[in-house]
mmJSON file of the N, C-alpha and C atoms, coordinates in Angstrom:
{"data_MODEL":{"atom_site":{
"group_PDB":["ATOM","ATOM","ATOM","ATOM","ATOM","ATOM","ATOM","ATOM","ATOM","ATOM","ATOM","ATOM","ATOM","ATOM","ATOM","ATOM","ATOM","ATOM","ATOM","ATOM","ATOM","ATOM","ATOM","ATOM","ATOM","ATOM","ATOM","ATOM","ATOM","ATOM","ATOM","ATOM","ATOM","ATOM","ATOM","ATOM","ATOM","ATOM","ATOM","ATOM","ATOM","ATOM","ATOM","ATOM","ATOM","ATOM","ATOM","ATOM","ATOM","ATOM","ATOM","ATOM","ATOM","ATOM","ATOM","ATOM","ATOM","ATOM","ATOM","ATOM","ATOM","ATOM","ATOM","ATOM","ATOM","ATOM","ATOM","ATOM","ATOM","ATOM","ATOM","ATOM","ATOM","ATOM","ATOM","ATOM","ATOM","ATOM","ATOM","ATOM","ATOM","ATOM","ATOM","ATOM","ATOM","ATOM","ATOM","ATOM","ATOM","ATOM","ATOM","ATOM","ATOM","ATOM","ATOM","ATOM","ATOM","ATOM","ATOM","ATOM","ATOM","ATOM","ATOM","ATOM","ATOM","ATOM","ATOM","ATOM","ATOM","ATOM","ATOM","ATOM","ATOM","ATOM","ATOM","ATOM","ATOM","ATOM","ATOM","ATOM","ATOM","ATOM","ATOM","ATOM","ATOM","ATOM","ATOM","ATOM","ATOM","ATOM","ATOM","ATOM","ATOM","ATOM","ATOM","ATOM","ATOM","ATOM","ATOM","ATOM","ATOM","ATOM","ATOM","ATOM","ATOM","ATOM","ATOM","ATOM","ATOM","ATOM","ATOM","ATOM","ATOM","ATOM","ATOM","ATOM","ATOM","ATOM","ATOM","ATOM","ATOM","ATOM","ATOM","ATOM","ATOM","ATOM","ATOM","ATOM","ATOM","ATOM","ATOM","ATOM","ATOM","ATOM","ATOM","ATOM","ATOM","ATOM","ATOM","ATOM","ATOM","ATOM","ATOM","ATOM","ATOM","ATOM","ATOM","ATOM","ATOM","ATOM","ATOM","ATOM","ATOM","ATOM","ATOM","ATOM","ATOM","ATOM","ATOM","ATOM","ATOM","ATOM","ATOM","ATOM","ATOM","ATOM","ATOM","ATOM","ATOM","ATOM","ATOM","ATOM","ATOM","ATOM","ATOM","ATOM","ATOM","ATOM","ATOM"],
"id":[1,2,3,4,5,6,7,8,9,10,11,12,13,14,15,16,17,18,19,20,21,22,23,24,25,26,27,28,29,30,31,32,33,34,35,36,37,38,39,40,41,42,43,44,45,46,47,48,49,50,51,52,53,54,55,56,57,58,59,60,61,62,63,64,65,66,67,68,69,70,71,72,73,74,75,76,77,78,79,80,81,82,83,84,85,86,87,88,89,90,91,92,93,94,95,96,97,98,99,100,101,102,103,104,105,106,107,108,109,110,111,112,113,114,115,116,117,118,119,120,121,122,123,124,125,126,127,128,129,130,131,132,133,134,135,136,137,138,139,140,141,142,143,144,145,146,147,148,149,150,151,152,153,154,155,156,157,158,159,160,161,162,163,164,165,166,167,168,169,170,171,172,173,174,175,176,177,178,179,180,181,182,183,184,185,186,187,188,189,190,191,192,193,194,195,196,197,198,199,200,201,202,203,204,205,206,207,208,209,210,211,212,213,214,215,216,217,218,219],
"type_symbol":["N","C","C","N","C","C","N","C","C","N","C","C","N","C","C","N","C","C","N","C","C","N","C","C","N","C","C","N","C","C","N","C","C","N","C","C","N","C","C","N","C","C","N","C","C","N","C","C","N","C","C","N","C","C","N","C","C","N","C","C","N","C","C","N","C","C","N","C","C","N","C","C","N","C","C","N","C","C","N","C","C","N","C","C","N","C","C","N","C","C","N","C","C","N","C","C","N","C","C","N","C","C","N","C","C","N","C","C","N","C","C","N","C","C","N","C","C","N","C","C","N","C","C","N","C","C","N","C","C","N","C","C","N","C","C","N","C","C","N","C","C","N","C","C","N","C","C","N","C","C","N","C","C","N","C","C","N","C","C","N","C","C","N","C","C","N","C","C","N","C","C","N","C","C","N","C","C","N","C","C","N","C","C","N","C","C","N","C","C","N","C","C","N","C","C","N","C","C","N","C","C","N","C","C","N","C","C","N","C","C","N","C","C","N","C","C","N","C","C"],
"label_atom_id":["N","CA","C","N","CA","C","N","CA","C","N","CA","C","N","CA","C","N","CA","C","N","CA","C","N","CA","C","N","CA","C","N","CA","C","N","CA","C","N","CA","C","N","CA","C","N","CA","C","N","CA","C","N","CA","C","N","CA","C","N","CA","C","N","CA","C","N","CA","C","N","CA","C","N","CA","C","N","CA","C","N","CA","C","N","CA","C","N","CA","C","N","CA","C","N","CA","C","N","CA","C","N","CA","C","N","CA","C","N","CA","C","N","CA","C","N","CA","C","N","CA","C","N","CA","C","N","CA","C","N","CA","C","N","CA","C","N","CA","C","N","CA","C","N","CA","C","N","CA","C","N","CA","C","N","CA","C","N","CA","C","N","CA","C","N","CA","C","N","CA","C","N","CA","C","N","CA","C","N","CA","C","N","CA","C","N","CA","C","N","CA","C","N","CA","C","N","CA","C","N","CA","C","N","CA","C","N","CA","C","N","CA","C","N","CA","C","N","CA","C","N","CA","C","N","CA","C","N","CA","C","N","CA","C","N","CA","C","N","CA","C","N","CA","C","N","CA","C","N","CA","C","N","CA","C"],
"label_alt_id":[null,null,null,null,null,null,null,null,null,null,null,null,null,null,null,null,null,null,null,null,null,null,null,null,null,null,null,null,null,null,null,null,null,null,null,null,null,null,null,null,null,null,null,null,null,null,null,null,null,null,null,null,null,null,null,null,null,null,null,null,null,null,null,null,null,null,null,null,null,null,null,null,null,null,null,null,null,null,null,null,null,null,null,null,null,null,null,null,null,null,null,null,null,null,null,null,null,null,null,null,null,null,null,null,null,null,null,null,null,null,null,null,null,null,null,null,null,null,null,null,null,null,null,null,null,null,null,null,null,null,null,null,null,null,null,null,null,null,null,null,null,null,null,null,null,null,null,null,null,null,null,null,null,null,null,null,null,null,null,null,null,null,null,null,null,null,null,null,null,null,null,null,null,null,null,null,null,null,null,null,null,null,null,null,null,null,null,null,null,null,null,null,null,null,null,null,null,null,null,null,null,null,null,null,null,null,null,null,null,null,null,null,null,null,null,null,null,null,null],
"label_comp_id":["MET","MET","MET","GLY","GLY","GLY","LYS","LYS","LYS","ARG","ARG","ARG","ASN","ASN","ASN","CYS","CYS","CYS","LEU","LEU","LEU","THR","THR","THR","ILE","ILE","ILE","ASP","ASP","ASP","LYS","LYS","LYS","TYR","TYR","TYR","LYS","LYS","LYS","ASP","ASP","ASP","LEU","LEU","LEU","ILE","ILE","ILE","PRO","PRO","PRO","LEU","LEU","LEU","VAL","VAL","VAL","GLU","GLU","GLU","LEU","LEU","LEU","HIS","HIS","HIS","HIS","HIS","HIS","GLU","GLU","GLU","ARG","ARG","ARG","VAL","VAL","VAL","ASP","ASP","ASP","GLY","GLY","GLY","LYS","LYS","LYS","GLY","GLY","GLY","TYR","TYR","TYR","PRO","PRO","PRO","TYR","TYR","TYR","GLY","GLY","GLY","LEU","LEU","LEU","ILE","ILE","ILE","GLY","GLY","GLY","LYS","LYS","LYS","GLU","GLU","GLU","SER","SER","SER","GLU","GLU","GLU","ALA","ALA","ALA","ALA","ALA","ALA","ARG","ARG","ARG","LEU","LEU","LEU","LEU","LEU","LEU","CYS","CYS","CYS","ILE","ILE","ILE","ILE","ILE","ILE","ASP","ASP","ASP","SER","SER","SER","PHE","PHE","PHE","ASP","ASP","ASP","ALA","ALA","ALA","MET","MET","MET","THR","THR","THR","GLN","GLN","GLN","LYS","LYS","LYS","GLY","GLY","GLY","PRO","PRO","PRO","ILE","ILE","ILE","ARG","ARG","ARG","LYS","LYS","LYS","GLN","GLN","GLN","SER","SER","SER","HIS","HIS","HIS","LEU","LEU","LEU","MET","MET","MET","LYS","LYS","LYS","LEU","LEU","LEU","PHE","PHE","PHE","MET","MET","MET","LYS","LYS","LYS"],
"label_asym_id":["A","A","A","A","A","A","A","A","A","A","A","A","A","A","A","A","A","A","A","A","A","A","A","A","A","A","A","A","A","A","A","A","A","A","A","A","A","A","A","A","A","A","A","A","A","A","A","A","A","A","A","A","A","A","A","A","A","A","A","A","A","A","A","A","A","A","A","A","A","A","A","A","A","A","A","A","A","A","A","A","A","A","A","A","A","A","A","A","A","A","A","A","A","A","A","A","A","A","A","A","A","A","A","A","A","A","A","A","A","A","A","A","A","A","A","A","A","A","A","A","A","A","A","A","A","A","A","A","A","A","A","A","A","A","A","A","A","A","A","A","A","A","A","A","A","A","A","A","A","A","A","A","A","A","A","A","A","A","A","A","A","A","A","A","A","A","A","A","A","A","A","A","A","A","A","A","A","A","A","A","A","A","A","A","A","A","A","A","A","A","A","A","A","A","A","A","A","A","A","A","A","A","A","A","A","A","A","A","A","A","A","A","A","A","A","A","A","A","A"],
"label_entity_id":["1","1","1","1","1","1","1","1","1","1","1","1","1","1","1","1","1","1","1","1","1","1","1","1","1","1","1","1","1","1","1","1","1","1","1","1","1","1","1","1","1","1","1","1","1","1","1","1","1","1","1","1","1","1","1","1","1","1","1","1","1","1","1","1","1","1","1","1","1","1","1","1","1","1","1","1","1","1","1","1","1","1","1","1","1","1","1","1","1","1","1","1","1","1","1","1","1","1","1","1","1","1","1","1","1","1","1","1","1","1","1","1","1","1","1","1","1","1","1","1","1","1","1","1","1","1","1","1","1","1","1","1","1","1","1","1","1","1","1","1","1","1","1","1","1","1","1","1","1","1","1","1","1","1","1","1","1","1","1","1","1","1","1","1","1","1","1","1","1","1","1","1","1","1","1","1","1","1","1","1","1","1","1","1","1","1","1","1","1","1","1","1","1","1","1","1","1","1","1","1","1","1","1","1","1","1","1","1","1","1","1","1","1","1","1","1","1","1","1"],
"label_seq_id":[1,1,1,2,2,2,3,3,3,4,4,4,5,5,5,6,6,6,7,7,7,8,8,8,9,9,9,10,10,10,11,11,11,12,12,12,13,13,13,14,14,14,15,15,15,16,16,16,17,17,17,18,18,18,19,19,19,20,20,20,21,21,21,22,22,22,23,23,23,24,24,24,25,25,25,26,26,26,27,27,27,28,28,28,29,29,29,30,30,30,31,31,31,32,32,32,33,33,33,34,34,34,35,35,35,36,36,36,37,37,37,38,38,38,39,39,39,40,40,40,41,41,41,42,42,42,43,43,43,44,44,44,45,45,45,46,46,46,47,47,47,48,48,48,49,49,49,50,50,50,51,51,51,52,52,52,53,53,53,54,54,54,55,55,55,56,56,56,57,57,57,58,58,58,59,59,59,60,60,60,61,61,61,62,62,62,63,63,63,64,64,64,65,65,65,66,66,66,67,67,67,68,68,68,69,69,69,70,70,70,71,71,71,72,72,72,73,73,73],
"pdbx_PDB_ins_code":[null,null,null,null,null,null,null,null,null,null,null,null,null,null,null,null,null,null,null,null,null,null,null,null,null,null,null,null,null,null,null,null,null,null,null,null,null,null,null,null,null,null,null,null,null,null,null,null,null,null,null,null,null,null,null,null,null,null,null,null,null,null,null,null,null,null,null,null,null,null,null,null,null,null,null,null,null,null,null,null,null,null,null,null,null,null,null,null,null,null,null,null,null,null,null,null,null,null,null,null,null,null,null,null,null,null,null,null,null,null,null,null,null,null,null,null,null,null,null,null,null,null,null,null,null,null,null,null,null,null,null,null,null,null,null,null,null,null,null,null,null,null,null,null,null,null,null,null,null,null,null,null,null,null,null,null,null,null,null,null,null,null,null,null,null,null,null,null,null,null,null,null,null,null,null,null,null,null,null,null,null,null,null,null,null,null,null,null,null,null,null,null,null,null,null,null,null,null,null,null,null,null,null,null,null,null,null,null,null,null,null,null,null,null,null,null,null,null,null],
"Cartn_x":[76.82,77.264,76.59,76.884,76.343,75.069,74.293,72.623,72.441,72.715,72.304,72.628,73.515,73.994,72.88,72.514,71.673,70.189,69.784,68.675,68.385,69.225,69.408,69.196,69.453,69.541,68.623,67.135,66.194,67.047,67.548,67.992,68.505,69.25,70.14,69.265,67.838,66.97,67.215,67.029,66.645,68.15,69.312,70.637,70.742,69.972,69.916,70.098,69.147,69.513,70.882,71.368,72.69,74.179,73.818,74.689,74.485,73.543,73.65,74.17,73.939,74.625,75.998,76.904,78.19,78.915,78.116,78.881,78.679,77.679,77.177,78.576,78.518,79.6,78.987,79.62,78.907,78.771,79.566,79.253,78.044,77.378,76.309,76.589,77.72,78.317,78.485,77.962,77.856,76.655,76.61,75.378,74.852,73.881,72.844,71.976,72.173,70.956,71.301,72.666,73.388,73.038,73.034,72.493,73.776,73.08,73.965,73.586,74.485,74.449,73.969,73.072,72.45,71.987,71.305,70.694,72.197,73.344,74.547,75.07,74.537,75.143,75.429,74.397,74.639,75.6,75.774,76.482,77.889,78.185,79.495,80.244,79.436,79.781,80.031,79.597,79.396,80.393,80.805,82.153,83.443,83.32,84.597,84.893,83.565,83.646,84.189,83.538,83.91,85.388,85.963,87.602,88.124,87.975,88.48,88.919,87.732,87.532,88.408,88.505,89.354,90.559,91.126,92.659,93.097,92.25,92.551,92.332,91.912,91.799,92.724,93.327,94.304,93.368,93.808,93.556,94.215,93.616,94.407,95.563,95.769,96.938,97.828,97.319,97.941,98.078,98.936,99.043,98.096,97.494,96.943,97.74,97.134,97.95,97.489,98.93,98.532,97.795,96.605,96.036,96.7,97.746,98.526,99.181,99.916,100.32,99.348,98.139,97.104,96.719,96.55,96.47,97.495,98.865,100.041,100.172,99.195,99.209,98.509],
"Cartn_y":[88.408,87.273,88.082,89.206,89.954,89.856,90.329,90.234,88.764,87.629,86.478,86.137,86.627,86.034,86.864,88.106,88.724,87.973,87.473,86.909,85.766,85.05,83.884,84.03,85.217,85.536,86.618,86.385,87.433,88.439,88.513,89.661,90.911,90.06,91.226,91.598,91.232,91.593,93.193,93.636,95.106,95.945,95.494,95.756,95.752,94.579,94.487,95.779,97.007,98.091,98.607,98.7,99.118,98.04,96.987,95.931,96.517,96.39,96.769,97.889,99.075,100.517,100.482,99.459,99.913,99.893,99.439,99.288,100.612,101.603,102.7,103.608,104.482,105.425,106.784,108.026,109.254,109.737,109.376,109.62,109.06,107.984,107.339,106.223,105.637,104.604,103.181,103.555,102.205,101.159,100.342,99.402,98.835,98.504,97.867,99.066,100.14,101.544,102.402,102.722,103.747,105.19,105.18,106.487,107.661,108.672,109.995,111.027,112.256,113.17,112.812,113.511,113.263,112.158,111.371,109.788,108.822,109.426,108.363,108.743,109.563,110.075,109.004,108.107,107.007,105.982,105.911,104.81,105.388,106.62,107.193,106.733,107.123,106.466,104.846,104.256,102.803,102.434,103.152,102.803,103.11,104.057,104.535,103.306,103.055,101.947,100.397,100.443,98.814,98.945,100.314,100.156,100.052,100.816,100.625,99.281,98.678,97.074,96.277,96.506,95.783,96.044,97.194,97.674,97.213,96.92,96.673,94.944,94.316,93.035,92.09,90.958,90.278,89.525,89.697,88.952,87.642,87.22,86.07,86.551,87.832,88.224,89.202,89.792,90.639,90.654,91.203,91.206,92.108,91.943,92.986,94.192,95.532,96.651,97.114,97.642,98.138,99.619,99.899,100.859,102.346,102.268,103.853,103.749,102.818,102.824,103.509,103.062,103.427,104.956,105.319,107.021,107.792,107.205,107.752,107.992,107.091,107.202,108.358],
"Cartn_z":[36.443,37.45,38.882,39.15,40.237,40.615,39.583,39.275,39.59,39.04,39.484,40.855,41.313,42.692,43.614,43.006,44.085,44.05,43.147,42.649,43.662,44.074,44.529,46.186,46.507,47.856,48.271,48.964,49.334,49.949,50.753,51.492,50.438,49.248,48.429,47.197,46.907,46.154,45.786,46.777,46.648,46.191,46.012,45.644,44.098,43.476,42.037,41.361,41.33,40.581,40.666,41.844,41.951,41.551,41.491,41.064,39.446,38.679,37.391,37.094,37.838,37.764,37.611,38.073,38.153,36.793,35.934,34.629,33.613,34.307,33.523,33.521,32.346,32.405,32.075,32.706,32.41,31.005,30.026,28.852,28.211,29.052,28.335,27.545,27.422,26.786,27.658,28.7,29.646,29.305,30.208,30.208,31.461,31.471,30.421,30.037,30.716,30.25,29.521,29.336,28.774,29.311,30.743,31.267,31.079,30.978,30.855,31.688,32.18,32.914,34.234,34.836,36.07,36.258,35.322,35.324,35.836,35.766,35.973,37.132,38.07,39.366,40.173,40.602,41.49,40.593,39.417,38.871,38.782,38.924,39.22,40.351,41.249,42.626,42.681,42.292,42.305,41.578,40.279,39.445,40.373,41.016,41.815,42.927,43.679,44.81,43.957,42.704,42.14,41.758,41.161,40.901,42.193,43.007,44.116,44.865,44.798,45.233,44.592,43.151,42.124,42.507,42.747,43.08,44.366,45.416,46.629,46.86,45.869,46.144,45.217,45.485,44.905,43.799,42.438,41.479,40.89,39.864,39.262,38.581,38.016,37.195,38.055,39.112,39.747,41.307,41.942,43.535,44.213,45.212,46.107,46.116,45.85,46.179,47.568,47.992,49.45,49.376,50.185,50.166,50.166,51.027,50.859,49.6,49.024,47.591,46.635,46.799,45.842,46.134,47.514,47.621,47.057,46.828,46.564,44.912,44.117,42.757,42.213],
"occupancy":[1.0,1.0,1.0,1.0,1.0,1.0,1.0,1.0,1.0,1.0,1.0,1.0,1.0,1.0,1.0,1.0,1.0,1.0,1.0,1.0,1.0,1.0,1.0,1.0,1.0,1.0,1.0,1.0,1.0,1.0,1.0,1.0,1.0,1.0,1.0,1.0,1.0,1.0,1.0,1.0,1.0,1.0,1.0,1.0,1.0,1.0,1.0,1.0,1.0,1.0,1.0,1.0,1.0,1.0,1.0,1.0,1.0,1.0,1.0,1.0,1.0,1.0,1.0,1.0,1.0,1.0,1.0,1.0,1.0,1.0,1.0,1.0,1.0,1.0,1.0,1.0,1.0,1.0,1.0,1.0,1.0,1.0,1.0,1.0,1.0,1.0,1.0,1.0,1.0,1.0,1.0,1.0,1.0,1.0,1.0,1.0,1.0,1.0,1.0,1.0,1.0,1.0,1.0,1.0,1.0,1.0,1.0,1.0,1.0,1.0,1.0,1.0,1.0,1.0,1.0,1.0,1.0,1.0,1.0,1.0,1.0,1.0,1.0,1.0,1.0,1.0,1.0,1.0,1.0,1.0,1.0,1.0,1.0,1.0,1.0,1.0,1.0,1.0,1.0,1.0,1.0,1.0,1.0,1.0,1.0,1.0,1.0,1.0,1.0,1.0,1.0,1.0,1.0,1.0,1.0,1.0,1.0,1.0,1.0,1.0,1.0,1.0,1.0,1.0,1.0,1.0,1.0,1.0,1.0,1.0,1.0,1.0,1.0,1.0,1.0,1.0,1.0,1.0,1.0,1.0,1.0,1.0,1.0,1.0,1.0,1.0,1.0,1.0,1.0,1.0,1.0,1.0,1.0,1.0,1.0,1.0,1.0,1.0,1.0,1.0,1.0,1.0,1.0,1.0,1.0,1.0,1.0,1.0,1.0,1.0,1.0,1.0,1.0,1.0,1.0,1.0,1.0,1.0,1.0],
"B_iso_or_equiv":[0.0,0.0,0.0,0.0,0.0,0.0,0.0,0.0,0.0,0.0,0.0,0.0,0.0,0.0,0.0,0.0,0.0,0.0,0.0,0.0,0.0,0.0,0.0,0.0,0.0,0.0,0.0,0.0,0.0,0.0,0.0,0.0,0.0,0.0,0.0,0.0,0.0,0.0,0.0,0.0,0.0,0.0,0.0,0.0,0.0,0.0,0.0,0.0,0.0,0.0,0.0,0.0,0.0,0.0,0.0,0.0,0.0,0.0,0.0,0.0,0.0,0.0,0.0,0.0,0.0,0.0,0.0,0.0,0.0,0.0,0.0,0.0,0.0,0.0,0.0,0.0,0.0,0.0,0.0,0.0,0.0,0.0,0.0,0.0,0.0,0.0,0.0,0.0,0.0,0.0,0.0,0.0,0.0,0.0,0.0,0.0,0.0,0.0,0.0,0.0,0.0,0.0,0.0,0.0,0.0,0.0,0.0,0.0,0.0,0.0,0.0,0.0,0.0,0.0,0.0,0.0,0.0,0.0,0.0,0.0,0.0,0.0,0.0,0.0,0.0,0.0,0.0,0.0,0.0,0.0,0.0,0.0,0.0,0.0,0.0,0.0,0.0,0.0,0.0,0.0,0.0,0.0,0.0,0.0,0.0,0.0,0.0,0.0,0.0,0.0,0.0,0.0,0.0,0.0,0.0,0.0,0.0,0.0,0.0,0.0,0.0,0.0,0.0,0.0,0.0,0.0,0.0,0.0,0.0,0.0,0.0,0.0,0.0,0.0,0.0,0.0,0.0,0.0,0.0,0.0,0.0,0.0,0.0,0.0,0.0,0.0,0.0,0.0,0.0,0.0,0.0,0.0,0.0,0.0,0.0,0.0,0.0,0.0,0.0,0.0,0.0,0.0,0.0,0.0,0.0,0.0,0.0,0.0,0.0,0.0,0.0,0.0,0.0,0.0,0.0,0.0,0.0,0.0,0.0],
"pdbx_formal_charge":[null,null,null,null,null,null,null,null,null,null,null,null,null,null,null,null,null,null,null,null,null,null,null,null,null,null,null,null,null,null,null,null,null,null,null,null,null,null,null,null,null,null,null,null,null,null,null,null,null,null,null,null,null,null,null,null,null,null,null,null,null,null,null,null,null,null,null,null,null,null,null,null,null,null,null,null,null,null,null,null,null,null,null,null,null,null,null,null,null,null,null,null,null,null,null,null,null,null,null,null,null,null,null,null,null,null,null,null,null,null,null,null,null,null,null,null,null,null,null,null,null,null,null,null,null,null,null,null,null,null,null,null,null,null,null,null,null,null,null,null,null,null,null,null,null,null,null,null,null,null,null,null,null,null,null,null,null,null,null,null,null,null,null,null,null,null,null,null,null,null,null,null,null,null,null,null,null,null,null,null,null,null,null,null,null,null,null,null,null,null,null,null,null,null,null,null,null,null,null,null,null,null,null,null,null,null,null,null,null,null,null,null,null,null,null,null,null,null,null],
"auth_seq_id":[1,1,1,2,2,2,3,3,3,4,4,4,5,5,5,6,6,6,7,7,7,8,8,8,9,9,9,10,10,10,11,11,11,12,12,12,13,13,13,14,14,14,15,15,15,16,16,16,17,17,17,18,18,18,19,19,19,20,20,20,21,21,21,22,22,22,23,23,23,24,24,24,25,25,25,26,26,26,27,27,27,28,28,28,29,29,29,30,30,30,31,31,31,32,32,32,33,33,33,34,34,34,35,35,35,36,36,36,37,37,37,38,38,38,39,39,39,40,40,40,41,41,41,42,42,42,43,43,43,44,44,44,45,45,45,46,46,46,47,47,47,48,48,48,49,49,49,50,50,50,51,51,51,52,52,52,53,53,53,54,54,54,55,55,55,56,56,56,57,57,57,58,58,58,59,59,59,60,60,60,61,61,61,62,62,62,63,63,63,64,64,64,65,65,65,66,66,66,67,67,67,68,68,68,69,69,69,70,70,70,71,71,71,72,72,72,73,73,73],
"auth_comp_id":["MET","MET","MET","GLY","GLY","GLY","LYS","LYS","LYS","ARG","ARG","ARG","ASN","ASN","ASN","CYS","CYS","CYS","LEU","LEU","LEU","THR","THR","THR","ILE","ILE","ILE","ASP","ASP","ASP","LYS","LYS","LYS","TYR","TYR","TYR","LYS","LYS","LYS","ASP","ASP","ASP","LEU","LEU","LEU","ILE","ILE","ILE","PRO","PRO","PRO","LEU","LEU","LEU","VAL","VAL","VAL","GLU","GLU","GLU","LEU","LEU","LEU","HIS","HIS","HIS","HIS","HIS","HIS","GLU","GLU","GLU","ARG","ARG","ARG","VAL","VAL","VAL","ASP","ASP","ASP","GLY","GLY","GLY","LYS","LYS","LYS","GLY","GLY","GLY","TYR","TYR","TYR","PRO","PRO","PRO","TYR","TYR","TYR","GLY","GLY","GLY","LEU","LEU","LEU","ILE","ILE","ILE","GLY","GLY","GLY","LYS","LYS","LYS","GLU","GLU","GLU","SER","SER","SER","GLU","GLU","GLU","ALA","ALA","ALA","ALA","ALA","ALA","ARG","ARG","ARG","LEU","LEU","LEU","LEU","LEU","LEU","CYS","CYS","CYS","ILE","ILE","ILE","ILE","ILE","ILE","ASP","ASP","ASP","SER","SER","SER","PHE","PHE","PHE","ASP","ASP","ASP","ALA","ALA","ALA","MET","MET","MET","THR","THR","THR","GLN","GLN","GLN","LYS","LYS","LYS","GLY","GLY","GLY","PRO","PRO","PRO","ILE","ILE","ILE","ARG","ARG","ARG","LYS","LYS","LYS","GLN","GLN","GLN","SER","SER","SER","HIS","HIS","HIS","LEU","LEU","LEU","MET","MET","MET","LYS","LYS","LYS","LEU","LEU","LEU","PHE","PHE","PHE","MET","MET","MET","LYS","LYS","LYS"],
"auth_asym_id":["A","A","A","A","A","A","A","A","A","A","A","A","A","A","A","A","A","A","A","A","A","A","A","A","A","A","A","A","A","A","A","A","A","A","A","A","A","A","A","A","A","A","A","A","A","A","A","A","A","A","A","A","A","A","A","A","A","A","A","A","A","A","A","A","A","A","A","A","A","A","A","A","A","A","A","A","A","A","A","A","A","A","A","A","A","A","A","A","A","A","A","A","A","A","A","A","A","A","A","A","A","A","A","A","A","A","A","A","A","A","A","A","A","A","A","A","A","A","A","A","A","A","A","A","A","A","A","A","A","A","A","A","A","A","A","A","A","A","A","A","A","A","A","A","A","A","A","A","A","A","A","A","A","A","A","A","A","A","A","A","A","A","A","A","A","A","A","A","A","A","A","A","A","A","A","A","A","A","A","A","A","A","A","A","A","A","A","A","A","A","A","A","A","A","A","A","A","A","A","A","A","A","A","A","A","A","A","A","A","A","A","A","A","A","A","A","A","A","A"],
"auth_atom_id":["N","CA","C","N","CA","C","N","CA","C","N","CA","C","N","CA","C","N","CA","C","N","CA","C","N","CA","C","N","CA","C","N","CA","C","N","CA","C","N","CA","C","N","CA","C","N","CA","C","N","CA","C","N","CA","C","N","CA","C","N","CA","C","N","CA","C","N","CA","C","N","CA","C","N","CA","C","N","CA","C","N","CA","C","N","CA","C","N","CA","C","N","CA","C","N","CA","C","N","CA","C","N","CA","C","N","CA","C","N","CA","C","N","CA","C","N","CA","C","N","CA","C","N","CA","C","N","CA","C","N","CA","C","N","CA","C","N","CA","C","N","CA","C","N","CA","C","N","CA","C","N","CA","C","N","CA","C","N","CA","C","N","CA","C","N","CA","C","N","CA","C","N","CA","C","N","CA","C","N","CA","C","N","CA","C","N","CA","C","N","CA","C","N","CA","C","N","CA","C","N","CA","C","N","CA","C","N","CA","C","N","CA","C","N","CA","C","N","CA","C","N","CA","C","N","CA","C","N","CA","C","N","CA","C","N","CA","C","N","CA","C","N","CA","C","N","CA","C","N","CA","C","N","CA","C"],
"pdbx_PDB_model_num":[1,1,1,1,1,1,1,1,1,1,1,1,1,1,1,1,1,1,1,1,1,1,1,1,1,1,1,1,1,1,1,1,1,1,1,1,1,1,1,1,1,1,1,1,1,1,1,1,1,1,1,1,1,1,1,1,1,1,1,1,1,1,1,1,1,1,1,1,1,1,1,1,1,1,1,1,1,1,1,1,1,1,1,1,1,1,1,1,1,1,1,1,1,1,1,1,1,1,1,1,1,1,1,1,1,1,1,1,1,1,1,1,1,1,1,1,1,1,1,1,1,1,1,1,1,1,1,1,1,1,1,1,1,1,1,1,1,1,1,1,1,1,1,1,1,1,1,1,1,1,1,1,1,1,1,1,1,1,1,1,1,1,1,1,1,1,1,1,1,1,1,1,1,1,1,1,1,1,1,1,1,1,1,1,1,1,1,1,1,1,1,1,1,1,1,1,1,1,1,1,1,1,1,1,1,1,1,1,1,1,1,1,1,1,1,1,1,1,1]
}}}
């Protein structure tokens, strides 16, 4: 979904590689490329950012978490 959205807006096309990386995992079991070790360093940072965003946004089955509560966990 994110990649398709970036493809429709010219100013976001440079972000496509980063959008794809947020599903990679440090153990190489992520997708779409199965990056491992040093190859996945940018992907690890994007995964943290994506997870933080998911925890701080209201979703269809959960309430929005307060930022301080997240840091206390």
